C-alpha positions as CSV (number, residue, x, y, z in Angstrom):
1,X,79.8,62.9,52.9
2,X,79.7,61.8,49.2
3,X,80.9,64.1,46.5
4,X,79.6,64.1,42.9
5,X,82.2,63.7,40.1
6,X,80.9,63.9,36.6
7,X,82.5,61.5,34.2
8,X,83.5,63.6,31.2
9,X,84.5,60.5,29.2
10,X,80.9,59.4,28.9
11,X,78.9,61.3,26.3
12,X,75.4,62.2,27.4
13,X,73.0,62.3,24.5
14,X,69.6,62.8,26.0
15,X,66.5,64.2,24.2
16,X,66.2,68.0,24.8
17,X,64.0,69.0,27.7
18,X,63.3,65.5,28.9
19,X,63.5,64.8,32.7
20,X,66.8,62.9,32.3
21,X,68.5,65.9,30.4
22,X,67.2,68.3,33.0
23,X,68.5,66.3,35.9
24,X,71.8,65.7,34.2
25,X,72.3,69.4,33.7
26,X,71.5,70.0,37.3
27,X,73.9,67.3,38.5
28,X,76.6,68.6,36.3
29,X,76.3,72.0,37.9
30,X,77.1,70.2,41.2
31,X,80.3,68.5,40.0
32,X,82.8,68.4,42.9
33,X,80.1,69.3,45.5
34,X,78.2,67.1,48.0
35,X,75.2,64.9,47.2
36,X,73.5,66.6,50.1
37,X,73.9,70.0,48.6
38,X,72.5,68.7,45.3
39,X,69.6,67.1,47.1
40,X,68.7,70.3,48.9
41,X,68.9,72.3,45.6
42,X,66.7,69.8,43.8
43,X,64.2,69.7,46.6
44,X,63.8,73.5,46.4
45,X,64.0,73.7,42.6
46,X,63.1,70.4,40.9
47,X,64.5,70.2,37.3
48,X,61.4,68.2,36.2
49,X,58.0,67.3,37.6
50,X,56.2,64.3,36.1
51,X,52.9,65.1,34.3
52,X,51.6,61.5,34.4
53,X,51.7,58.4,36.7
54,X,51.7,58.0,40.4
55,X,54.2,61.0,40.9
56,X,52.1,63.4,38.8
57,X,52.7,66.9,40.0
58,X,55.3,65.8,42.6
59,X,59.1,66.0,42.3
60,X,60.8,62.6,41.7
61,X,63.1,61.3,44.5
62,X,66.7,62.7,44.1
63,X,68.3,59.4,45.1
64,X,66.8,57.6,42.2
65,X,68.3,59.9,39.7
66,X,71.7,60.0,41.4
67,X,71.8,56.2,41.5
68,X,70.7,56.0,37.8
69,X,73.5,58.3,36.7
70,X,76.0,56.4,38.8
71,X,74.9,53.0,37.6
72,X,75.1,54.1,34.0
73,X,78.6,55.6,34.4
74,X,77.7,59.3,34.0
75,X,78.9,60.1,37.5
76,X,80.9,58.6,40.3
77,X,80.4,59.2,44.0
78,X,83.5,59.7,46.1
């Protein structure tokens, strides 16, 4: 089971109310908790739903956001 650890040394400057900022706020609230718990929360309460494109009206995959934050140094998975 992987645990989310938010990297407080990396400053997150996202535009207010954009999908990235909404997902980052959600993932920060799960600091120290499991990725599975975060995925269940997001599936029930998506922080953002696309208004355009092929995912219009559907929540985005949680794994994509978790990996994006991990790749860019905002979180680590332990």
